[in-house]
C-alpha positions as CSV (number, residue, x, y, z in Angstrom):
1,M,-42.0,5.7,-15.3
2,K,-40.8,9.2,-16.4
3,L,-39.4,8.7,-19.9
4,S,-37.2,11.7,-19.6
5,L,-34.9,10.0,-16.9
6,V,-34.5,6.1,-17.9
7,R,-35.8,4.7,-21.1
8,P,-35.4,1.3,-22.3
9,G,-32.0,0.9,-24.3
10,A,-28.9,3.2,-23.7
11,G,-28.8,6.8,-22.7
12,F,-27.7,9.3,-20.2
13,F,-29.4,11.8,-17.9
14,V,-28.3,14.8,-15.8
15,F,-28.3,14.1,-12.0
16,S,-28.0,17.1,-9.3
17,D,-26.5,16.6,-6.0
18,R,-25.2,18.5,-3.3
19,A,-22.1,16.7,-3.0
20,I,-20.9,17.6,-6.6
21,R,-19.0,20.7,-5.5
22,A,-18.0,22.3,-8.9
23,S,-21.5,22.6,-11.1
24,G,-23.9,20.6,-8.8
25,S,-24.7,18.1,-11.3
26,M,-23.3,15.1,-13.4
27,R,-24.1,12.9,-16.2
28,V,-25.2,9.3,-15.3
29,F,-25.0,6.8,-18.3
30,Y,-27.4,4.1,-18.0
31,A,-28.5,0.7,-19.9
32,C,-32.3,-0.1,-19.4
33,P,-34.1,-3.4,-20.5
34,D,-37.2,-3.5,-22.4
35,S,-39.2,-5.4,-20.1
36,D,-41.1,-3.8,-16.9
37,V,-38.3,-2.1,-14.9
38,R,-40.3,-2.2,-11.6
39,D,-38.7,-5.5,-10.6
40,A,-35.3,-5.1,-12.5
41,P,-32.1,-5.3,-10.4
42,I,-30.3,-2.1,-10.2
43,V,-26.6,-2.1,-10.6
44,I,-24.5,1.0,-9.9
45,A,-21.0,0.6,-11.8
46,M,-18.0,2.7,-11.1
47,H,-15.8,3.6,-14.0
48,G,-11.9,3.5,-14.1
49,L,-9.4,6.2,-14.0
50,D,-10.0,7.1,-17.3
51,R,-13.4,8.5,-16.5
52,A,-15.0,6.8,-19.4
53,A,-18.5,6.4,-18.1
54,E,-20.2,5.9,-21.5
55,A,-17.7,3.2,-22.6
56,F,-17.8,1.3,-19.2
57,R,-21.7,1.4,-19.5
58,D,-21.4,-0.3,-23.0
59,V,-19.3,-3.1,-22.0
60,L,-21.7,-3.8,-19.2
61,A,-25.1,-3.4,-21.5
62,D,-25.4,-6.7,-23.1
63,R,-25.0,-8.8,-20.2
64,A,-27.2,-6.6,-18.2
65,A,-29.7,-6.8,-20.9
66,R,-29.7,-10.6,-20.7
67,N,-30.0,-10.5,-17.0
68,G,-32.8,-8.0,-17.0
69,Q,-30.4,-5.5,-14.9
70,I,-30.7,-1.7,-14.9
71,V,-27.0,-0.3,-15.1
72,L,-26.3,3.0,-13.7
73,V,-22.9,4.6,-14.5
74,P,-22.2,8.1,-12.8
75,E,-19.4,10.1,-14.6
76,F,-17.1,11.5,-12.2
77,D,-15.3,13.6,-14.7
78,I,-12.0,15.0,-14.7
79,H,-13.1,18.7,-14.5
80,Q,-15.0,18.1,-11.1
81,F,-13.1,15.6,-9.6
82,P,-9.7,16.2,-10.7
83,D,-7.7,13.7,-9.0
84,V,-7.6,10.3,-6.9
85,Y,-8.6,12.0,-3.8
86,A,-11.6,13.7,-5.3
87,Y,-12.9,10.3,-7.1
88,N,-11.2,7.1,-6.3
89,F,-11.0,8.2,-2.4
90,G,-14.5,9.4,-2.1
91,G,-13.8,13.2,-1.8
92,V,-13.1,12.3,2.1
93,R,-10.2,14.8,2.4
94,L,-7.9,17.1,0.4
95,P,-4.7,15.9,-1.0
96,P,-1.5,16.5,0.8
97,P,0.1,18.9,2.0
98,S,-3.4,19.7,3.3
99,N,-4.9,17.8,6.1
100,R,-8.5,18.9,5.7
101,I,-11.1,16.3,6.1
102,F,-14.4,17.1,4.9
103,L,-17.7,16.6,6.9
104,R,-19.2,13.0,6.3
105,E,-22.2,14.4,4.6
106,E,-19.8,16.1,2.0
107,W,-18.2,12.8,1.1
108,N,-19.1,11.8,-2.7
109,F,-20.2,8.5,-1.5
110,G,-23.6,9.8,-0.5
111,I,-23.9,10.7,-4.7
112,V,-24.5,6.9,-5.1
113,D,-27.0,6.6,-2.6
114,R,-29.1,9.5,-3.5
115,L,-28.7,8.5,-7.3
116,F,-30.3,4.9,-6.5
117,Q,-33.0,6.6,-4.5
118,Q,-33.9,9.0,-7.1
119,V,-34.1,6.5,-9.9
120,R,-36.0,3.9,-8.0
121,R,-38.6,6.5,-6.9
122,E,-39.1,7.8,-10.7
123,I,-39.3,4.4,-12.2
124,G,-41.5,3.0,-9.6
125,S,-39.0,0.2,-8.7
126,N,-40.0,-2.3,-6.1
127,K,-36.2,-2.8,-5.3
128,T,-35.0,-1.3,-1.9
129,T,-31.2,-2.4,-2.5
130,F,-28.7,-2.3,-5.4
131,G,-25.6,-4.2,-6.5
132,M,-22.4,-2.2,-6.8
133,F,-19.5,-2.7,-9.3
134,G,-16.1,-1.2,-10.0
135,N,-13.0,-2.1,-11.8
136,S,-9.4,-0.8,-11.3
137,A,-9.9,2.6,-9.9
138,G,-13.6,2.0,-9.7
139,S,-12.8,-1.0,-7.5
140,Q,-11.0,1.4,-5.1
141,Y,-14.1,3.6,-4.9
142,V,-16.4,0.6,-4.0
143,L,-14.1,-0.8,-1.5
144,R,-13.9,2.6,0.3
145,Y,-17.6,3.1,0.0
146,V,-18.4,-0.3,1.7
147,A,-15.6,0.3,4.3
148,L,-16.7,4.0,5.0
149,T,-20.5,4.2,4.7
150,S,-23.1,2.1,6.4
151,G,-23.9,0.6,2.8
152,A,-27.3,-0.2,3.9
153,A,-28.8,-0.1,0.4
154,V,-26.2,-2.2,-1.1
155,N,-27.3,-6.0,-1.4
156,R,-23.8,-7.1,-2.9
157,A,-20.5,-5.4,-4.1
158,V,-18.1,-6.5,-6.6
159,A,-14.6,-5.0,-6.6
160,S,-12.2,-6.0,-9.5
161,N,-8.6,-5.8,-10.2
162,S,-7.7,-3.0,-7.9
163,G,-4.1,-1.7,-8.2
164,V,-3.6,-1.3,-4.4
165,Y,-5.9,-1.8,-1.6
166,M,-6.7,0.4,1.5
167,L,-5.5,-1.3,4.8
168,P,-8.2,-1.9,7.4
169,D,-6.2,-0.3,9.9
170,L,-7.5,2.4,12.2
171,Q,-3.9,3.6,13.2
172,T,-2.7,4.4,9.5
173,E,-4.2,7.8,8.0
174,Y,-6.7,7.7,5.3
175,P,-6.6,6.9,2.2
176,V,-3.7,4.6,3.0
177,G,-5.6,3.2,6.1
178,M,-8.7,4.1,7.6
179,G,-7.3,6.1,10.4
180,G,-8.3,9.8,11.3
181,L,-12.0,9.5,10.3
182,D,-13.3,8.7,13.6
183,L,-13.9,5.0,13.1
184,N,-13.4,2.2,15.6
185,E,-13.4,-1.6,15.6
186,N,-17.3,-1.7,15.1
187,H,-16.6,-0.3,11.8
188,L,-14.1,-2.8,10.8
189,R,-16.3,-5.7,12.0
190,R,-19.3,-4.4,9.8
191,Y,-16.8,-4.0,6.7
192,F,-15.5,-7.5,7.1
193,G,-19.2,-8.9,7.3
194,C,-20.4,-7.1,4.1
195,P,-21.4,-9.3,1.0
196,L,-18.2,-8.3,-1.0
197,V,-16.6,-10.3,-3.9
198,L,-13.1,-9.6,-4.9
199,L,-12.8,-10.5,-8.3
200,L,-9.5,-11.0,-10.2
201,G,-8.3,-11.8,-13.5
202,D,-5.5,-14.5,-13.6
203,A,-3.8,-12.8,-16.4
204,D,-3.7,-9.5,-14.5
205,T,0.1,-9.9,-13.6
206,D,1.6,-7.3,-15.8
207,T,4.4,-5.8,-13.5
208,S,5.3,-2.9,-15.9
209,A,1.9,-1.5,-16.6
210,P,2.1,2.3,-16.5
211,D,-0.8,2.9,-14.3
212,L,0.2,0.3,-11.7
213,P,1.0,1.8,-8.3
214,R,4.5,1.3,-7.4
215,N,4.8,3.1,-4.0
216,D,6.0,1.4,-0.8
217,V,2.7,0.5,0.2
218,A,1.4,-1.0,-3.1
219,M,4.7,-2.9,-3.5
220,A,4.4,-4.5,0.0
221,Q,1.0,-6.2,-1.2
222,G,2.6,-7.8,-4.2
223,P,4.4,-7.4,-7.7
224,H,1.2,-7.0,-9.6
225,R,-2.6,-6.8,-9.3
226,L,-3.4,-10.6,-9.0
227,A,-1.0,-11.0,-6.2
228,R,-2.3,-7.9,-4.6
229,G,-5.8,-9.2,-4.5
230,H,-4.7,-12.5,-3.0
231,W,-2.7,-10.8,-0.5
232,H,-5.5,-8.4,0.6
233,F,-7.9,-11.2,0.9
234,E,-5.8,-13.5,3.0
235,H,-4.8,-10.2,5.1
236,C,-8.5,-9.4,5.6
237,T,-9.5,-13.0,6.5
238,E,-6.7,-13.2,9.1
239,L,-7.8,-9.7,10.6
240,A,-11.5,-10.5,10.8
241,S,-10.6,-13.8,12.5
242,R,-8.8,-11.8,15.1
243,L,-11.7,-9.7,15.6
244,G,-14.0,-12.8,15.9
245,V,-15.8,-11.9,12.7
246,D,-17.0,-14.4,10.1
247,L,-15.7,-12.9,6.8
248,G,-18.5,-12.0,4.4
249,W,-16.4,-11.7,1.3
250,K,-15.6,-14.1,-1.4
251,L,-12.6,-14.3,-3.7
252,E,-12.9,-15.3,-7.3
253,V,-10.5,-15.5,-10.1
254,V,-11.6,-15.3,-13.7
255,P,-9.4,-17.6,-15.9
256,G,-7.8,-16.1,-18.8
257,A,-9.0,-12.4,-17.9
258,G,-6.6,-9.6,-17.8
259,H,-6.8,-6.1,-16.1
260,V,-9.7,-4.7,-18.5
261,S,-11.5,-7.7,-19.9
262,Q,-15.0,-8.5,-21.0
263,E,-14.9,-11.8,-18.9
264,I,-14.5,-9.8,-15.9
265,F,-17.4,-7.5,-16.7
266,D,-19.7,-10.4,-17.5
267,R,-18.8,-12.4,-14.4
268,A,-19.7,-9.2,-12.5
269,A,-23.0,-8.7,-14.0
270,D,-23.8,-12.2,-13.2
271,I,-22.7,-12.3,-9.6
272,L,-24.8,-9.0,-9.0
273,N,-27.9,-11.1,-10.6
274,A,-27.5,-14.0,-8.1
């Protein structure tokens, strides 16, 4: 193992990638167990809109250590990824009024795949797949990653407490829907078949939260995040049935958990360790 990259304990390293358009590199915060890492499950976790990658690593570290997991949190900082289009929505297109859609190989979802491959090579990992987790804005990223990429290296994904859900609708333009990206019903079938857990806190019901989306699309999904998560799962269950697909998703509600809760983080780590 190259000790300069990932060491037992917590730290960060600098990762270079062609899809990081400003500087070409980002920090990746990690937590690594003391045991032999070659068989350790690898989890890539996506931070919230606050871009607090180090703090997100910290709230995941204790349970990950107990589970023997390596946690990687790439930092999509505000300077290089200045808005929701650049981070949450995957760098797929520029925000309005521009209608520019980037080439698929330029989307920032590829950063995650290449980060995993570099880390597994450098630590001599026996793992060929990783788990993925995101809360809030990170949840939106995870859902779009799973929907818009092959996700071939992801063994399971957990998306918790999203404020609004992308519609699996090929007629509605991205990022509200999945339209305009040369996708078809086969992409929807693959998306619905993915091993995905929607994780919700049953106390995430604040209708006045300052960061709760309140546009028409969001409000049509429910008055708060808990309701919107239930709505999305039921909506996608119905759509999958129409397409003749067995939905690979599960819905889980964590009692007593709010929007940002340790119970959510611990449960996500356990799901990805199963």
